N, C-alpha and C positions, 0 to 999 in steps of 0.2 A: 475696383467696385463697378465701373461701367462694363468691364468684360464679364463679370459675374451676372449682372443684370441682363446683358445680351444673351449669355448662355441660358439663363433661366427662361427668357422669353422664347428662345428657339425651342427649348424642351417642351414648354407649354403648347406652342404651336404644333409640335410634332405629335404630342400625345392627345391633343384636343379631340381629334376624330375618334380615337380609340376610347377615350374616357366617356364620350357621349353615348356609346353603345353599352357601357357597363351597367349592370344592375347590382343592387345591394346584396342579393343572394350570391352573386358571383364574387363580390369582394369578401364575403364571409366563408367562402368555400375553403376546405382544408388544402386543396391544391395550391391556393394562393397564400394562405396564412403560414404554411410551413416555410416556404422560401423567405417570406418577409420576416418571420421569426428568426431564421438563421442569419439573415442580414443584420437584424438588430443585435443578436448575440455577438456577431463579428465586430460590429462597431463598438459595442460595450467592452469587448475584450481588448481592442486597440486602445481605448481610452484608459482602461485600468493598467495595461502594460506601460503606456506612455507615462502615466502618473508614477508608477513604480520605478520607472527608469530615471526620472528626474528627481525623485525624492531622496533626501539624505537626513540623517538624524544627528543631532548635536548632543553630546554628553559632556557634562562638567563634573569632574571628580577631583575635589580639592584644587590644586593649582594646575590641573591638566585639562586641556580642551581636546576632545576627540570628535572628529567628523567621520561618521560611518555612512557610506553610500548605501542606497537601497539594494535589496537582494538581487534585483534584475541587473543592476549595474555591476555588482560583484560577479554575477554569473556570466554576463556577456563580455565585459571588458577585463574582468579579473582585478578590479580596483579594490585594494585593501584599505581598511580604516587607517586614518592618519591621526597621530597624536602630537600635541605640542604643549610643553610646559610654559604657561603664560609668563612666568618670570624670566624665561629664556628668549622671549620674543625680541627679534632684532628691529622690526619695523611693523607698524600697523597702518594700512592705507585704506582709503575708501575707494571701492571700485563701483562706479555707477554706469550701468548699461541700459539698453532699452527694456530689458526684462526685469529690472529692479536694481537695488543697491545692496552691496555686500561689503563686509569688512574682510580684508585680506591680511592674515597674520603670517609674517615671514619669520622663519626660524633660522637655523644655521645656513650658511652660504651653500647654494646649490640645491637645497631641498625645495620642493614645490610649496607654494603658499596654501594655507588653509583658508577657504572661502566660506563665510557664514552669511546667509541672507538676513537682512535687517527687518524685513516685514514679518516679524514673529510676535505672537501674542505674549510670550514670556520675555519680551525684549528688555524689560527693566532688570530682571534677574540675570539675564545673559550679560548685560553691560556692567552690572555690579561685579560679576565674576571676571569680566575682561579688564576691570580696573586693577587686577593683580599684576598686569603687565607694567613694566616701568613707564613712567610718565613721559620720558624723553623719546620714546619710540613712536608715539602717536603723531600721525600727520595732522596738521591743523584742521583740514576738512573732515577727517574722521572724528576728531574730538568734538567739533561743532555739531556734527550729525548725532553723535552719541548723547550730547547734552540736550539737543532738541527732543530726541526720543525718550530720554530719561524723564523729561518734564511732562510730556503729554502723549507719549507713544502708545501706551496700552489703551488709553481711551480712544485714540484715533483708530487703532487697529480693530478694536472691539465694536465701535459704532459705525465704521465704514464712512459713508459720505455724510453722516449726521455730524453737525458741528459740536465739538465738545463744549461744555460750559466755559464761558469767559475766554473764548478763543476767537480772535479777530481773523479776517481773511488772510493777511500776511503771516500771522502766527500759525494758523492751521496749514497754510501752504508750506511753511518751513518744515513742519513736522512730517507732512506727507512726503515732501521731497527727500527728507533725511531717510525715510523708510523705502524710498524708491517707488512710491505710489504716484506716478507722474500724472495720471488723469485726475486724481483727487487734488493734487497740488495745483494743476492748471485751473480747475473749476473754482478753487478758493481764491486764486490770485488774479485771474483775468478781470473781474469787475473792478478791482483796485487799480490795475494798470490803465483800464479805459477811463476811469474817473480822474486819474492823475498821470496822464501820458508823459508829462515833462519830468517826472521824478526818475532819476537814473537808477536808484537802488531797486525800485519795483521792476524796472525793465531788466536789470541783471538777474533778479530773483526769478522772474518769469522765464527768461532764456535759459537759466541754469537747469530747469526741469524740462522745458519744451524741446531742447536740443536732443534729449534722449528719447522723447516720445514721437516726435514728428519725423516723417520721411525727409530725405535730403532736400527735395524741391520745396516742400512746404516750409521747412525750417529756413531755407534761403529767403522765401517770401516774408517770413516773420522778421528775419534779420534786416531785410531791406527797410521795413517799416521802422524798426528800432534804431537803425543807423541814421535814418532821416531825422529822428527826434534827438538823437544823441551822437552827433558827428565826431565828438572828441573822445569817445570811449575806446581805449585800446582793446578791451575784451571783445566788444561787438565787432570792431573792424577786423581783428585778427580772425575771429570765427567766420565772418563774412568772406574774407579772402580764402580761408580754408575750404569752404564749401564751393567757392568758384573754382578752386584747383581740382577738387574732387569731381566736379561736373565738367571739367576741361574748358572752362571759360577763362583762358589765360589773360586776355586783354583786361577783363574786369578785375581779375585777381591782381595784376600788376598795378592797375590804377588805384585799387584799395590799399595795396602795400605802400605805394607812393604817399598816400594820405597818412598812413600809419607812421611812417618814419619821420614825418614832419611834426609829430607830437613831441612834447618836451622829454618824455621818458618812454620811448617805444620799446616793446618787448624785443629781447635780443633775437629770439627765433624768427620773428617777423622780418628783422633786418637781414638775417641770413637768407630767408626765402626770397626776398626782393633781389639780393645780390645774385643768387643762383639763377633766377629767371632773367635778370638783365644780362648776365654773362653767358647765358645759354649753356651752362655746365650740365654734364650728365651724371647720373648716379654711378658711383664707382663700383658697381656690381651688376652682373647680368640678372635680368628678371627671371623668376621661376615661371614655369609653363604648366598649364592644366587644360585638358580638353574634355568637355562633357563630364566634369567631376572626377576624371581619372588623372592622377598626378603623373607627370612625365618628367623625369630627370630633375626632381625637386632637390635643391641643395639643403644642407643642414644649417641650422642657425643657432646661435647662442648670443647672449648679451654679456659684454665685459665693460663695466663702467657705463659710459654714455655712447658706446659703439655697438653695432650689430656685426658679429663675425659670421661671414658666409663661407661655408665649405673650408674653413681654416685657410682661406686664400685672400679674401677681401675683407676690409674693415670699413664699415659705413657708419658715419656719425648719425645718431638718431635725429638730429636736426634736419636731415634730408627728408624725413617723413612728416606728413601733415595730419594723418588720421589712420584709423584701422577700421576694418569691417568684419563683424562676426557673421559668418554665413550660417543661416539657420539649418538645423537638421530635422529629420522626420520625427524624432522622439522629443523634440522640444529644446534640447540642449544644443549649443552651437557645435558644428562639425569641423569648421576650419576658421582660421583667422587670416585676413589679408591686410598687409601693410600698404598704404597708399603714399607714394612719394610726391615730391613737390611738382612733378610733371603730370600727376594724375594717374600714373601707371600703378597697377596692383602687383604685389609680391606675395605669393602664398607661403605661409609659415606652417611647418608641421609641428605636431604636438597638441597638448590640451589647449583649446582656444582661450578658456577663461584664465588658466594659469599664465598664458602669454599676455593676455590683456592686463592682468594684475602686475606682472613684471614690467611691462612697457610703461604703464602709468606711474610706476614707482621710479623708473629710471629716466623717463621723458614725460614730465607732467604736462607738457604742451599738447600731447596727443589727445585726441578725442575719438569716440566711436561715432561712426556715421552708418546709416542703413537706408536702403532704398525701398524697404517694405514696411508696411504699417497701415493701420486703420486711421483715417482722418475723421475724427468724431464729428457728428453734425454740429454746426455752429462755429467750428474752429476757423474755417476759411472766411466766414462772415466777420468774425472778430478781427482777423488779420486785416481784412479790407477796411473795417471801421477804424482800426489803429492807423492804417496808412492815411485815411482821410483826415484824421485828427492831426497827424504829422504835417500834412500839407497846410492845414488850417493854422497850426502853431508856427509853421516855418522853421521847424527844428528847434534846437535849444543851444544856440552858440555860446551862451554864458554858463552852461553846465560845467561843473567841475569834472575833469577826467578821472576815471578810476585807475589809479597808478598801480598796475599789476607788477609783481616782482619780475625781474628780467628772466630769471631761470625758469619760472613757471610758464612763461610765454603767454600770459594773460589767462 
């Protein structure tokens, strides 16, 4: 943001002398209007093509779910429509990333998952059709999100930021978070968190949405404030250690993991990370290399169980990795996925990034997306500072009950 303001100020200073000599008749001359019109048409064409490239259509015919990519995607990438019979679904997972929440439907082994965005006006009809899938294939988070959207989803999506009738802040935040509308969820829940800073449930609900919206450094500042209030929460401690690893702050990561393993039921993946850092063990596979976006000697990857197979030569347990990063592309969709290991090193993975993200979160639920880019909305930094002040005033919450996360989920 500061860089954009500095660039704008430099541009204004550069054009100030020219603009002072311009007259209205010069601005309306055909010699100037024609290039400006061409520039406007070029910008409009890029916007239309970008939207066409990211658009996909969902068709439900009887028990079949079909995802049909936009015409531009079919033209450029040759992506064909994909179909899945809902009764044949093997797993249904919730994939939550910075650009929204999706349901990932997994069919037969080896086939790519079908991803359906949940921020849909017809979300109730879609979820009713999705219920034709067997109940035992639903992940608990996906089922919770579907129930939240079924109750109030259409009203929230139609009314935008307006509060639906009879919906409190936490209820509205849960519905917006289920749809992947992170900004609306934050606006609905922040007042509740600031009013009740010692309530662990509100803190976890806030962090569940803000970790997708906020850039890494801002999310770390939020976690510092929340950990000060809830020092016995495995979820908050594990995510704080994760971001310290991503930012290469190993001493702080080790200190946080030392606190984490002292809890009564620490997440198993946190115990592994602490052991790796203390023993200074290295990842049993070479890192992939990329220079200026050009991939050089990138190995092939596939997942077998809870292991990542690299070039058919190395097997790396997924517990070696702490997070993944979706690199944004010009057309809006992610262009690459990077896996970040426990030492903070990045490993480029070839293939469809969203497919990889869905597979990784299915096989390694402890992984989380992190991103270094994003707009910090006005007021967010002030809210984090206010929460930090309240944490110092309360002196934390040492008597709060820890949220015992399942060991396999890693918090």
